[in-house]
Structure formats: C-alpha cells, structure tokens
All heavy atoms as an XYZ file, in Angstrom:
876
protein
N       0.860     -1.255      0.052
C       0.036      0.006     -0.031
C       0.885      1.270      0.060
O       1.887      1.322      0.594
C      -0.941     -0.038      1.198
C      -1.975      1.041      1.162
S      -3.284      0.616      2.246
C      -3.692      2.131      2.921
N       0.523      2.202     -0.790
C       1.286      3.451     -0.988
C       1.237      4.346      0.363
O       0.319      4.314      1.050
C       0.661      4.228     -2.150
O       1.439      5.474     -2.207
N       2.393      4.997      0.518
C       2.432      5.966      1.632
C       1.841      7.329      1.181
O       1.800      8.295      1.950
C       3.941      6.198      1.991
C       4.564      4.966      2.487
C       6.008      5.313      2.858
N       6.310      6.744      2.848
C       7.452      7.176      2.451
N       8.462      6.410      2.171
N       7.692      8.471      2.429
N       1.425      7.415     -0.054
C       0.968      8.663     -0.602
C      -0.419      8.536     -1.334
O      -0.893      7.477     -1.615
C       1.984      9.190     -1.746
C       3.283      9.500     -1.163
C       4.320      8.520     -1.308
C       3.688     10.676     -0.577
C       5.598      8.732     -0.830
C       4.934     10.942     -0.084
C       5.880      9.944     -0.193
N      -1.071      9.760     -1.345
C      -2.233      9.904     -2.115
C      -1.905     10.823     -3.304
O      -1.106     11.704     -3.128
C      -3.469     10.534     -1.263
C      -4.573     10.851     -2.105
C      -3.726      9.609     -0.142
N      -2.527     10.554     -4.562
C      -2.145     11.198     -5.721
C      -3.404     11.956     -6.257
O      -4.473     11.319     -6.488
C      -1.558     10.247     -6.709
C      -0.426      9.506     -6.190
C      -0.523      8.293     -5.549
C       0.921     10.055     -6.323
C       0.570      7.665     -5.058
C       1.998      9.355     -5.813
C       1.794      8.186     -5.157
O       2.825      7.541     -4.683
N      -3.172     13.262     -6.526
C      -4.339     14.087     -7.113
C      -3.912     14.493     -8.480
O      -2.854     15.036     -8.711
C      -4.698     15.261     -6.253
C      -5.099     14.856     -4.818
C      -4.331     15.008     -3.744
C      -6.515     14.397     -4.612
C      -4.802     14.506     -2.518
C      -6.918     14.062     -3.392
C      -6.099     14.116     -2.248
N      -4.761     14.472     -9.458
C      -4.572     14.844    -10.779
C      -5.515     16.085    -11.052
O      -6.712     15.974    -10.944
C      -4.988     13.749    -11.793
C      -4.671     13.942    -13.161
O      -4.357     15.143    -13.602
O      -4.811     13.000    -13.915
N      -4.904     17.210    -11.483
C      -5.597     18.417    -11.689
C      -5.506     18.810    -13.159
O      -4.301     18.866    -13.611
C      -5.127     19.589    -10.829
C      -5.298     19.431     -9.326
C      -4.374     18.779     -8.534
C      -6.385     19.864     -8.692
C      -4.425     18.582     -7.105
C      -6.527     19.760     -7.422
C      -5.622     19.081     -6.628
O      -5.786     18.949     -5.260
N      -6.561     19.001    -13.888
C      -6.487     19.336    -15.304
C      -7.431     20.432    -15.645
O      -8.513     20.639    -14.946
C      -6.977     18.084    -16.188
C      -6.263     16.862    -15.913
C      -7.042     15.787    -16.500
N      -6.528     14.412    -16.217
C      -6.436     13.413    -17.076
N      -6.978     13.527    -18.238
N      -6.049     12.278    -16.593
N      -7.103     21.233    -16.629
C      -7.975     22.271    -17.081
C      -7.272     23.345    -18.002
O      -6.278     23.004    -18.612
N      -7.838     24.549    -17.999
C      -7.311     25.611    -18.791
C      -7.307     26.785    -17.898
O      -8.185     27.126    -17.156
C      -8.169     25.982    -19.982
C      -8.095     25.065    -21.106
C      -8.699     25.560    -22.349
C     -10.244     25.657    -22.190
N     -10.872     25.992    -23.463
N      -6.113     27.583    -17.943
C      -6.092     28.872    -17.285
C      -6.855     29.814    -18.067
O      -6.699     29.919    -19.318
C      -4.632     29.278    -17.135
C      -3.795     28.600    -16.159
C      -2.695     27.840    -16.512
C      -4.134     28.622    -14.796
C      -1.895     27.149    -15.683
C      -3.398     27.933    -13.934
C      -2.229     27.191    -14.273
N      -7.742     30.603    -17.466
C      -8.537     31.549    -18.254
C      -7.697     32.768    -18.564
O      -6.566     32.987    -18.017
C      -9.620     31.993    -17.229
C      -8.972     31.796    -15.916
C      -8.084     30.592    -16.059
N      -8.162     33.599    -19.462
C      -7.420     34.844    -19.869
C      -7.368     35.761    -18.645
O      -8.436     35.902    -17.940
C      -8.120     35.486    -21.042
C      -8.090     34.758    -22.333
C      -8.668     35.667    -23.340
N      -9.064     34.678    -24.470
C      -9.409     35.181    -25.635
N      -9.373     36.463    -25.877
N      -9.755     34.340    -26.556
N      -6.315     36.482    -18.465
C      -6.239     37.462    -17.368
C      -5.005     38.329    -17.692
O      -4.277     38.034    -18.595
C      -6.094     36.825    -16.048
O      -4.804     36.326    -15.790
N      -4.818     39.388    -16.904
C      -3.708     40.244    -17.171
C      -2.397     39.585    -16.932
O      -1.417     39.925    -17.615
C      -3.859     41.442    -16.130
N      -2.309     38.520    -16.059
C      -1.013     37.962    -15.781
C      -0.797     36.560    -16.528
O       0.257     35.981    -16.355
C      -0.839     37.814    -14.259
O      -1.836     36.909    -13.776
N      -1.813     36.170    -17.130
C      -1.741     34.745    -17.735
C      -1.797     34.944    -19.252
O      -2.569     35.880    -19.766
C      -2.846     33.881    -17.232
C      -2.771     33.393    -15.745
C      -4.021     32.611    -15.379
C      -1.500     32.707    -15.530
N      -1.118     34.133    -20.000
C      -1.049     34.253    -21.483
C      -2.425     34.207    -22.232
O      -3.320     33.669    -21.676
C      -0.202     33.113    -21.905
C       0.266     32.402    -20.645
C      -0.410     32.912    -19.522
N      -2.365     34.666    -23.383
C      -3.500     34.621    -24.286
C      -3.017     33.864    -25.491
O      -2.039     34.160    -26.100
C      -3.874     36.130    -24.603
C      -5.103     36.151    -25.594
O      -5.998     35.408    -25.361
O      -5.085     37.082    -26.494
N      -3.783     32.869    -25.955
C      -5.027     32.422    -25.523
C      -4.941     31.493    -24.261
O      -3.750     31.214    -23.812
C      -5.525     31.540    -26.633
C      -4.276     31.021    -27.319
C      -3.181     32.156    -27.153
N      -5.951     31.049    -23.673
C      -5.971     30.232    -22.541
C      -4.961     29.009    -22.726
O      -4.927     28.495    -23.818
C      -7.405     29.756    -22.355
C      -8.237     30.890    -23.024
C      -7.379     31.302    -24.183
N      -4.335     28.662    -21.691
C      -3.313     27.599    -21.787
C      -3.838     26.361    -20.911
O      -4.259     26.545    -19.774
C      -1.902     28.064    -21.180
C      -0.961     26.915    -21.116
C      -1.426     29.202    -22.023
N      -3.698     25.160    -21.563
C      -4.121     23.919    -20.837
C      -3.081     23.632    -19.788
O      -1.904     23.903    -19.959
C      -4.110     22.680    -21.721
C      -5.303     22.724    -22.709
N      -6.485     22.147    -22.334
C      -5.413     23.282    -23.915
C      -7.358     22.287    -23.403
N      -6.700     22.971    -24.277
N      -3.496     23.151    -18.619
C      -2.513     22.702    -17.573
C      -2.960     21.331    -17.044
O      -4.023     20.872    -17.247
C      -2.509     23.693    -16.363
C      -3.836     23.650    -15.643
C      -4.208     22.712    -14.759
C      -4.755     24.730    -15.812
C      -5.379     22.718    -14.039
C      -5.973     24.686    -15.115
C      -6.250     23.676    -14.272
O      -7.458     23.704    -13.587
N      -1.941     20.670    -16.546
C      -2.172     19.365    -15.876
C      -1.070     19.230    -14.847
O       0.182     19.266    -15.202
C      -2.063     18.168    -16.847
C      -2.394     16.830    -16.140
C      -2.682     15.759    -17.144
N      -2.874     14.497    -16.364
C      -2.857     13.281    -16.936
N      -2.464     13.183    -18.180
N      -3.110     12.234    -16.158
N      -1.426     19.156    -13.552
C      -0.553     19.035    -12.481
C      -0.910     17.699    -11.623
O      -2.138     17.468    -11.552
C      -0.612     20.190    -11.553
C      -0.078     21.406    -12.171
C      -0.977     22.464    -12.624
C       1.216     21.698    -12.309
C      -0.534     23.543    -13.247
C       1.680     22.915    -12.907
C       0.809     23.829    -13.388
O       1.207     24.977    -13.999
N       0.065     17.132    -11.145
C      -0.151     15.954    -10.249
C       0.400     16.373     -8.857
O       1.474     17.019     -8.814
C       0.682     14.709    -10.672
C       0.282     14.243    -12.152
C       1.171     13.065    -12.558
C      -1.128     13.830    -12.166
N      -0.245     16.099     -7.862
C       0.153     16.433     -6.547
C       0.173     15.054     -5.672
O      -0.808     14.355     -5.623
C      -0.815     17.378     -5.777
C      -0.280     17.754     -4.410
C      -0.893     18.762     -6.596
N       1.374     14.849     -5.160
C       1.598     13.597     -4.241
C       1.594     14.106     -2.842
O       2.446     14.991     -2.392
C       2.975     13.074     -4.725
C       3.478     11.926     -3.792
C       4.892     11.468     -4.421
O       5.687     12.306     -4.282
O       5.028     10.308     -4.700
N       0.780     13.587     -2.046
C       0.625     13.993     -0.586
C       0.837     12.752      0.327
O       0.196     11.795      0.115
C      -0.830     14.553     -0.363
C      -0.922     14.959      1.077
C      -1.156     15.746     -1.315
N       1.667     13.056      1.333
C       1.916     12.064      2.291
C       0.682     11.679      3.125
O      -0.007     12.638      3.559
C       3.080     12.387      3.228
O       3.194     11.510      4.277
N       0.438     10.410      3.305
C      -0.795     10.044      4.146
C      -0.591     10.341      5.634
O      -1.473     10.312      6.413
C      -1.097      8.574      3.925
C      -1.634      8.276      2.608
C      -1.987      6.761      2.435
C      -2.498      6.412      1.080
N      -2.721      4.991      1.021
N       0.715     10.567      6.036
C       1.005     10.746      7.431
C       1.508     12.202      7.638
O       2.257     12.748      6.705
C       2.031      9.803      7.799
C       1.831      8.343      7.643
C       1.714      7.700      9.010
C       1.441      6.189      8.815
N       0.431      5.792      9.757
N       1.139     12.786      8.733
C       1.640     14.102      9.155
C       3.028     13.952      9.685
O       3.427     12.811      9.875
C       0.773     14.762     10.134
C       0.781     16.222     10.176
O       1.781     16.762      9.666
O      -0.154     16.801     10.743
N       3.714     15.145      9.759
C       5.118     14.997     10.351
C       5.218     14.339     11.673
O       6.229     13.834     12.036
C       5.790     16.364     10.265
S       5.019     17.544     11.310
N       4.143     14.291     12.460
C       4.194     13.679     13.727
C       3.754     12.136     13.774
O       3.721     11.493     14.715
C       3.223     14.368     14.747
C       1.727     14.337     14.407
O       1.422     13.671     13.314
O       1.001     14.943     15.085
N       3.502     11.699     12.517
C       3.239     10.280     12.350
C       1.773      9.899     12.285
O       1.384      8.785     12.019
N       0.888     10.942     12.601
C      -0.569     10.687     12.601
C      -1.031     10.598     11.190
O      -0.544     11.256     10.233
C      -1.258     11.840     13.305
N      -2.044      9.800     10.995
C      -2.763      9.632      9.680
C      -3.535     10.822      9.326
O      -4.193     11.522     10.213
C      -3.709      8.364      9.715
C      -2.891      7.134      9.686
O      -1.800      7.106      9.221
O      -3.501      6.168     10.230
N      -3.558     11.234      8.091
C      -4.366     12.361      7.599
C      -5.673     11.952      7.142
O      -5.743     10.944      6.394
C      -3.533     13.143      6.447
C      -2.314     13.837      6.965
C      -1.699     14.571      5.769
N      -0.759     15.611      6.340
C       0.449     15.863      5.849
N       0.850     15.104      4.820
N       1.278     16.662      6.365
N      -6.689     12.611      7.477
C      -8.015     12.323      6.957
C      -8.166     12.875      5.516
O      -7.373     13.684      5.116
C      -9.138     12.752      7.917
C      -9.243     14.199      8.088
O      -8.930     15.006      7.146
O      -9.650     14.631      9.213
N      -9.213     12.514      4.802
C      -9.383     13.028      3.471
C      -9.444     14.580      3.289
O      -8.893     15.202      2.344
C     -10.723     12.406      2.917
C     -10.807     11.149      3.768
C     -10.237     11.489      5.137
N     -10.064     15.142      4.251
C     -10.128     16.638      4.237
C      -8.679     17.268      4.387
O      -8.270     18.202      3.713
C     -11.029     17.253      5.314
C     -10.887     18.733      5.470
C     -12.449     16.804      5.069
N      -7.936     16.742      5.322
C      -6.500     17.247      5.515
C      -5.719     16.847      4.290
O      -4.827     17.778      3.848
C      -5.982     16.570      6.728
C      -4.531     16.882      7.075
C      -4.367     18.366      7.507
O      -5.270     19.162      7.733
O      -3.125     18.718      7.711
N      -5.889     15.797      3.633
C      -5.083     15.478      2.440
C      -5.305     16.547      1.328
O      -4.436     17.020      0.658
C      -5.412     14.083      1.893
C      -5.005     12.872      2.772
C      -5.681     11.684      2.341
C      -3.486     12.759      2.632
N      -6.573     16.924      1.146
C      -6.938     17.901      0.211
C      -6.358     19.326      0.508
O      -5.920     20.037     -0.280
C      -8.443     18.063      0.051
C      -9.066     16.949     -0.687
C      -9.229     17.222     -2.127
C     -10.077     16.207     -2.826
N     -10.296     16.527     -4.163
N      -6.335     19.637      1.862
C      -5.832     20.895      2.336
C      -4.305     20.964      2.069
O      -3.781     21.993      1.552
C      -6.064     21.067      3.766
C      -5.642     22.501      4.284
C      -5.589     22.512      5.809
N      -4.511     21.762      6.322
C      -3.255     22.032      6.388
N      -2.791     23.059      5.732
N      -2.366     21.232      6.878
N      -3.599     19.914      2.348
C      -2.193     19.830      2.064
C      -1.912     19.898      0.483
O      -0.947     20.643      0.167
C      -1.541     18.498      2.698
C      -0.120     18.328      2.217
C      -1.729     18.490      4.191
N      -2.764     19.255     -0.221
C      -2.554     19.375     -1.769
C      -2.711     20.835     -2.176
O      -1.965     21.211     -2.979
C      -3.568     18.469     -2.431
N      -3.654     21.519     -1.639
C      -3.878     22.899     -2.060
C      -2.702     23.705     -1.549
O      -2.223     24.619     -2.281
C      -5.191     23.472     -1.434
C      -5.475     24.818     -1.828
C      -6.739     25.411     -1.284
N      -6.925     26.721     -1.627
C      -7.544     27.240     -2.733
N      -8.039     26.405     -3.593
N      -7.650     28.490     -2.950
N      -2.173     23.503     -0.376
C      -1.053     24.174      0.123
C       0.233     24.017     -0.747
O       1.004     24.831     -0.991
C      -0.746     23.769      1.562
O       0.375     24.423      2.122
N       0.405     22.727     -1.145
C       1.603     22.439     -1.976
C       1.397     23.176     -3.337
O       2.394     23.694     -3.874
C       1.666     20.942     -2.256
C       2.152     20.066     -1.048
C       1.897     18.653     -1.231
C       3.587     20.358     -0.732
N       0.238     23.195     -3.852
C      -0.059     23.970     -5.134
C       0.241     25.408     -4.921
O       0.908     26.017     -5.810
C      -1.516     23.778     -5.571
C      -1.796     22.319     -6.266
C      -3.377     22.246     -6.338
C      -1.161     22.322     -7.522
N      -0.187     25.967     -3.852
C       0.014     27.400     -3.526
C       1.536     27.694     -3.517
O       1.967     28.694     -4.053
C      -0.637     27.777     -2.284
C      -0.627     29.223     -2.054
N       0.342     29.799     -1.184
C      -1.402     30.285     -2.466
C       0.204     31.103     -1.114
N      -0.796     31.453     -1.882
N       2.304     26.846     -2.769
C       3.690     27.093     -2.755
C       4.404     27.003     -4.027
O       5.434     27.665     -4.267
C       4.377     26.067     -1.683
C       3.861     26.261     -0.352
S       4.095     27.933      0.403
C       5.829     27.924      0.531
N       3.911     26.183     -4.916
C       4.655     25.994     -6.284
C       4.102     26.856     -7.308
O       4.783     27.275     -8.181
C       4.527     24.479     -6.691
O       3.205     24.136     -6.798
N       2.799     27.267     -7.243
C       2.222     28.050     -8.469
C       1.804     29.413     -8.076
O       1.636     30.192     -8.941
C       0.863     27.255     -8.853
C       1.023     25.902     -9.329
C      -0.312     25.324     -9.740
C       1.921     25.752    -10.510
N       1.796     29.784     -6.780
C       1.294     31.078     -6.419
C      -0.216     31.110     -6.210
O      -0.987     30.191     -6.639
N      -0.699     32.178     -5.668
C      -2.131     32.293     -5.327
C      -3.058     32.291     -6.521
O      -4.084     31.568     -6.521
C      -2.396     33.540     -4.434
C      -3.819     33.658     -3.913
C      -3.980     34.915     -3.004
O      -2.955     35.403     -2.536
O      -5.118     35.205     -2.730
N      -2.859     33.093     -7.473
C      -3.775     33.191     -8.654
C      -3.963     31.900     -9.331
O      -5.141     31.393     -9.651
C      -3.271     34.255     -9.580
C      -4.314     34.479    -10.715
C      -3.792     35.623    -11.668
O      -2.827     36.312    -11.376
O      -4.543     35.772    -12.703
N      -2.825     31.178     -9.711
C      -2.959     29.885    -10.448
C      -3.547     28.829     -9.511
O      -4.289     27.938    -10.035
C      -1.632     29.478    -10.990
C      -1.137     30.337    -12.136
C       0.140     29.811    -12.698
C       0.525     30.616    -13.953
N       1.889     30.116    -14.422
N      -3.235     28.865     -8.268
C      -3.824     27.851     -7.335
C      -5.302     27.951     -7.256
O      -6.025     26.848     -7.194
C      -3.238     28.022     -5.871
O      -1.768     27.724     -6.004
C      -3.754     27.052     -4.892
N      -5.856     29.150     -7.266
C      -7.294     29.332     -7.216
C      -7.966     28.555     -8.425
O      -8.996     27.921     -8.246
C      -7.666     30.834     -7.218
C      -7.476     31.416     -5.998
C      -7.938     32.913     -5.944
C      -7.595     33.706     -4.735
N      -7.870     35.095     -4.863
N      -7.315     28.777     -9.543
C      -7.843     28.101    -10.833
C      -7.684     26.699    -10.707
O      -8.626     25.787    -10.984
C      -7.119     28.661    -12.087
C      -7.583     27.971    -13.322
C      -7.435     30.128    -12.219
N      -6.451     26.135    -10.396
C      -6.151     24.761    -10.444
C      -6.951     24.004     -9.347
O      -7.572     22.903     -9.630
C      -4.738     24.406    -10.274
C      -4.376     22.958    -10.105
C      -3.915     25.149    -11.422
N      -6.938     24.529     -8.135
C      -7.597     23.807     -7.043
C      -9.092     23.829     -7.180
O      -9.864     22.960     -6.709
C      -7.210     24.397     -5.744
N      -9.658     24.712     -7.922
C     -11.071     24.890     -8.136
C     -11.524     24.226     -9.419
O     -12.654     24.179     -9.885
N     -10.565     23.507    -10.099
C     -10.866     22.851    -11.401
C     -12.028     21.716    -11.210
O     -11.958     20.978    -10.293
C      -9.651     22.217    -11.995
O      -9.922     21.369    -13.042
N     -12.847     21.683    -12.228
C     -13.878     20.543    -12.281
C     -13.193     19.308    -12.682
O     -13.743     18.162    -12.335
C     -15.017     21.035    -13.174
N     -12.093     19.335    -13.262
C     -11.383     18.143    -13.746
C     -10.274     17.810    -12.781
O      -9.113     17.924    -13.061
C     -10.729     18.433    -15.150
C     -11.850     18.570    -16.281
C     -12.481     17.254    -16.536
O     -11.893     16.127    -16.652
O     -13.686     17.328    -16.797
N     -10.629     17.360    -11.590
C      -9.651     16.995    -10.653
C     -10.167     15.637    -10.001
O     -11.320     15.365     -9.946
C      -9.385     17.982     -9.556
C     -10.616     18.330     -8.758
C     -10.264     19.351     -7.656
O      -9.712     18.859     -6.656
N     -10.695     20.546     -7.808
N      -9.173     14.751     -9.788
C      -9.581     13.542     -9.211
C      -8.405     12.830     -8.510
O      -7.296     13.196     -8.709
C     -10.191     12.483    -10.266
C      -9.154     12.176    -11.369
C      -9.783     11.348    -12.410
C      -8.796     11.026    -13.499
N      -9.422     10.194    -14.468
N      -8.681     11.882     -7.576
C      -7.626     11.108     -7.055
C      -7.264      9.918     -7.982
O      -8.175      9.376     -8.624
C      -8.018     10.582     -5.710
C      -7.009      9.852     -4.929
C      -7.363      9.372     -3.547
O      -8.286     10.128     -2.891
O      -6.868      8.368     -3.098
N      -6.035      9.637     -8.151
C      -5.592      8.556     -9.108
C      -4.767      7.559     -8.226
O      -4.249      7.838     -7.159
C      -4.775      9.046    -10.340
C      -3.500      9.740     -9.827
C      -5.601      9.961    -11.117
C      -2.609     10.167    -10.993
N      -4.581      6.339     -8.875
C      -3.819      5.275     -8.191
C      -2.329      5.472     -8.455
O      -1.971      6.122     -9.442
C      -4.273      3.993     -8.779
C      -5.716      3.526     -8.518
C      -5.984      3.278     -7.060
O      -5.110      2.763     -6.310
O      -7.116      3.672     -6.619
N      -1.543      4.918     -7.612
C      -0.075      5.013     -7.691
C       0.422      4.544     -9.058
O       1.249      5.111     -9.709
C       0.676      4.415     -6.607
C       2.164      4.587     -6.680
C       2.918      3.941     -5.580
O       2.350      3.287     -4.684
N       4.178      4.099     -5.543
N      -0.126      3.412     -9.503
C       0.237      2.830    -10.787
C       0.041      3.758    -11.979
O       0.971      3.844    -12.815
N      -1.022      4.414    -11.936
C      -1.304      5.449    -13.060
C      -0.318      6.634    -12.901
O       0.247      7.095    -13.916
C      -2.769      5.870    -13.008
C      -3.063      6.781    -14.097
N      -3.119      6.483    -15.385
C      -3.495      8.097    -14.069
C      -3.528      7.429    -16.157
N      -3.733      8.454    -15.365
N      -0.122      7.108    -11.679
C       0.823      8.128    -11.419
C       2.237      7.841    -11.949
O       2.885      8.631    -12.623
C       0.824      8.502     -9.885
C       1.908      9.363     -9.468
C       1.796     10.779     -9.519
C       3.149      8.910     -8.982
C       2.779     11.684     -9.127
C       4.178      9.824     -8.593
C       3.940     11.138     -8.678
N       2.706      6.635    -11.657
C       3.980      6.147    -12.038
C       4.180      6.113    -13.572
O       5.313      6.345    -14.048
C       4.323      4.781    -11.456
C       4.458      4.773     -9.950
O       4.665      5.823     -9.361
O       4.296      3.660     -9.303
N       3.133      5.881    -14.276
C       3.170      5.864    -15.819
C       3.250      7.160    -16.479
O       3.585      7.242    -17.652
C       2.033      5.081    -16.348
C       1.980      3.586    -15.897
C       0.732      2.839    -16.257
O      -0.175      3.469    -16.807
O       0.665      1.610    -16.059
N       2.890      8.244    -15.814
C       2.798      9.576    -16.457
C       4.214     10.223    -16.424
O       4.969     10.233    -15.491
C       1.875     10.393    -15.635
C       0.362      9.854    -15.673
C       1.810     11.862    -16.222
C      -0.645     10.411    -14.707
N       4.519     10.756    -17.605
C       5.733     11.575    -17.679
C       5.593     12.928    -17.051
O       4.726     13.657    -17.491
C       6.234     11.634    -19.184
O       6.319     10.354    -19.779
C       7.536     12.271    -19.357
N       6.360     13.244    -16.074
C       6.207     14.430    -15.320
C       7.487     15.020    -14.891
O       8.498     14.340    -14.893
C       5.292     14.175    -14.136
C       5.882     13.051    -13.246
C       4.817     12.393    -12.376
C       5.253     11.110    -11.696
N       5.317     10.070    -12.526
N       7.415     16.377    -14.583
C       8.620     16.952    -14.055
C       8.306     17.560    -12.668
O       7.257     18.304    -12.544
C       9.067     18.091    -14.964
N       9.098     17.293    -11.707
C       8.818     17.853    -10.337
C       9.176     19.291    -10.285
O      10.217     19.729    -10.758
C       9.786     17.105     -9.302
C       9.467     17.527     -7.944
C      10.362     16.775     -6.905
O      11.462     17.055     -6.780
O       9.817     15.778     -6.281
N       8.130     20.083     -9.737
C       8.348     21.525     -9.722
C       8.409     22.044     -8.244
O       8.846     23.141     -8.018
C       7.271     22.362    -10.451
C       5.835     22.065     -9.980
C       7.467     22.027    -11.999
C       4.792     22.881    -10.566
N       8.013     21.227     -7.283
C       8.125     21.550     -5.877
C       8.091     20.353     -5.045
O       7.373     19.432     -5.303
C       6.914     22.508     -5.534
C       6.994     23.012     -4.134
C       7.811     24.073     -3.710
C       6.213     22.454     -3.149
C       7.867     24.557     -2.519
C       6.281     22.813     -1.809
C       7.065     23.927     -1.529
O       7.080     24.401     -0.182
N       8.860     20.385     -3.909
C       8.784     19.205     -3.017
C       9.177     19.669     -1.623
O       9.940     20.586     -1.375
C       9.909     18.204     -3.502
O       9.861     17.039     -2.678
N       8.480     18.991     -0.732
C       8.642     19.178      0.714
C       8.348     17.904      1.470
O       7.982     16.967      0.786
C       7.774     20.336      1.309
O       8.056     20.548      2.665
C       6.379     19.983      1.118
N       8.468     17.794      2.811
C       8.235     16.492      3.470
C       6.776     16.156      3.390
O       6.381     14.987      3.485
C       8.693     16.569      4.931
C       7.960     17.596      5.748
C       6.790     17.256      6.420
C       8.480     18.876      5.912
C       6.160     18.171      7.219
C       7.807     19.812      6.661
C       6.674     19.503      7.256
N       5.861     17.105      3.117
C       4.421     16.864      2.950
C       4.073     16.180      1.652
O       2.991     15.532      1.564
C       3.685     17.980      3.140
C       3.461     18.501      4.550
O       3.325     17.701      5.482
O       3.384     19.755      4.861
N       4.832     16.408      0.591
C       4.651     15.869     -0.666
C       5.249     16.699     -1.783
O       6.210     17.457     -1.563
N       4.794     16.523     -3.067
C       5.458     17.092     -4.137
C       4.420     17.463     -5.191
O       3.270     16.947     -5.197
C       6.399     16.157     -4.808
O       7.405     15.722     -3.972
N       4.717     18.443     -6.064
C       3.950     18.856     -7.116
C       4.699     18.618     -8.392
O       5.875     18.939     -8.550
C       3.530     20.419     -6.971
C       2.681     20.817     -8.263
C       2.749     20.665     -5.765
N       3.990     18.124     -9.407
C       4.579     17.797    -10.721
C       3.810     18.391    -11.830
O       2.581     18.482    -11.723
C       4.595     16.218    -10.984
C       5.345     15.397     -9.921
C       4.722     15.072     -8.704
C       6.677     15.144    -10.081
C       5.351     14.367     -7.760
C       7.340     14.405     -9.100
C       6.762     14.005     -7.967
O       7.365     13.315     -6.993
N       4.499     18.814    -12.911
C       3.881     19.337    -14.102
C       3.943     18.140    -15.068
O       5.076     17.580    -15.234
C       4.536     20.500    -14.732
C       3.918     21.058    -15.973
C       4.727     22.384    -16.425
N       6.138     22.090    -16.506
C       6.656     21.580    -17.638
N       6.010     21.181    -18.632
N       8.062     21.374    -17.581
N       2.796     17.814    -15.712
C       2.826     16.795    -16.602
C       3.388     17.215    -17.958
O       3.041     18.339    -18.458
C       1.431     16.204    -16.872
C       1.371     15.129    -17.968
C       0.833     15.661    -15.568
N       4.423     16.511    -18.431
C       5.147     16.914    -19.663
C       4.762     16.178    -20.902
O       4.912     16.643    -22.046
C       6.602     16.927    -19.451
C       7.004     17.942    -18.463
C       7.192     15.574    -19.087
N       4.045     15.012    -20.641
C       3.606     14.211    -21.818
C       2.215     13.732    -21.333
O       1.943     13.434    -20.276
C       4.496     12.988    -22.093
C       3.977     12.217    -23.376
C       4.956     11.113    -23.736
N       6.120     11.662    -24.168
C       7.294     11.074    -24.057
N       7.377      9.822    -23.481
N       8.445     11.561    -24.466
N       1.314     13.709    -22.329
C      -0.116     13.405    -22.024
C      -0.832     14.599    -21.420
O      -1.732     14.527    -20.606
N      -0.505     15.817    -21.922
C      -1.055     17.126    -21.419
C      -2.432     17.236    -21.880
O      -3.261     17.992    -21.337
C      -0.198     18.261    -21.848
C      -0.554     19.546    -21.287
C      -0.550     19.505    -19.724
C       0.342     20.661    -21.734
N      -2.867     16.519    -22.909
C      -4.196     16.537    -23.414
C      -5.181     16.348    -22.213
O      -5.343     15.250    -21.696
C      -4.483     15.536    -24.469
C      -5.989     15.564    -24.973
O      -6.600     16.572    -24.663
O      -6.275     14.704    -25.694
N      -5.840     17.379    -21.756
C      -6.743     17.314    -20.496
C      -7.901     16.472    -20.819
O      -8.559     16.254    -19.821
C      -7.023     18.772    -19.946
C      -5.820     19.495    -19.538
C      -7.811     19.498    -21.050
N      -8.207     16.159    -21.944
C      -9.446     15.344    -22.215
C      -9.238     13.944    -22.553
O     -10.014     13.202    -22.857
C     -10.183     16.050    -23.319
C     -10.277     17.487    -23.254
C      -9.797     18.372    -24.052
C     -10.863     18.204    -22.173
N     -10.083     19.611    -23.645
C     -10.680     19.556    -22.466
C     -11.456     17.835    -20.941
C     -11.145     20.567    -21.570
C     -11.867     18.775    -20.040
C     -11.737     20.204    -20.370
N      -7.955     13.430    -22.271
C      -7.559     12.013    -22.620
C      -8.287     11.064    -21.717
O      -8.779     11.363    -20.629
C      -6.041     11.819    -22.556
C      -5.535     11.992    -21.084
C      -3.977     11.799    -21.044
O      -3.250     12.200    -21.994
O      -3.543     11.269    -20.005
C-alpha cells in the first residue's frame, strides 16, 4: 500500500492580465503523504488541504485558485501516477507537485 495519495488536476487557465492569451491547458499531479510529520494519519479533508497548500507554494495564489477549483480533478492510483511523464516543480516533506510533460491533453 502506498504511503501517498495522488491528485490529478487538469483544465485551462482563463485569460487574465497575468496569464497568457489564448488560454493555456494545464495538468498537475500532487503527491501528498498520508502521514503528518508527527506520524498521525491524515483524513481526506486534511489530504486535500495539504494538496492545495503544495499547489500554492509551487504556483502562487492566482494559479492555485484556478487549479484547485478545477472541475477536472480526481484522485488517481499510484500505478497510473508512475506511468505519467512528469517534471517535479516543488517538493517538501508533505509531498510534491509535478507538471505533466507528456499526456497534457486534458481530455484524454
């Protein structure tokens, strides 16, 4: 059994003053430790909170609002996570954030 939970976030960044035109597709994977630093198990609400915090630390506030609020987000299995070509963009003891570099088609 995995020590982590994996979240897949997909969508498009809308047009705005700070984001490119036309809208850009995104796909991020967030790996969250099932255990807190004190060894206690995290409940599902805490896992989502940690995932959002990791996104915020790696993407900033504006992009995190879009990504964390995406309708195209789901939890995935470790086997699926392992098969995806990705690049780590942020990591801490709580988990990591990855940008998908292959398979970016958000509708696959």
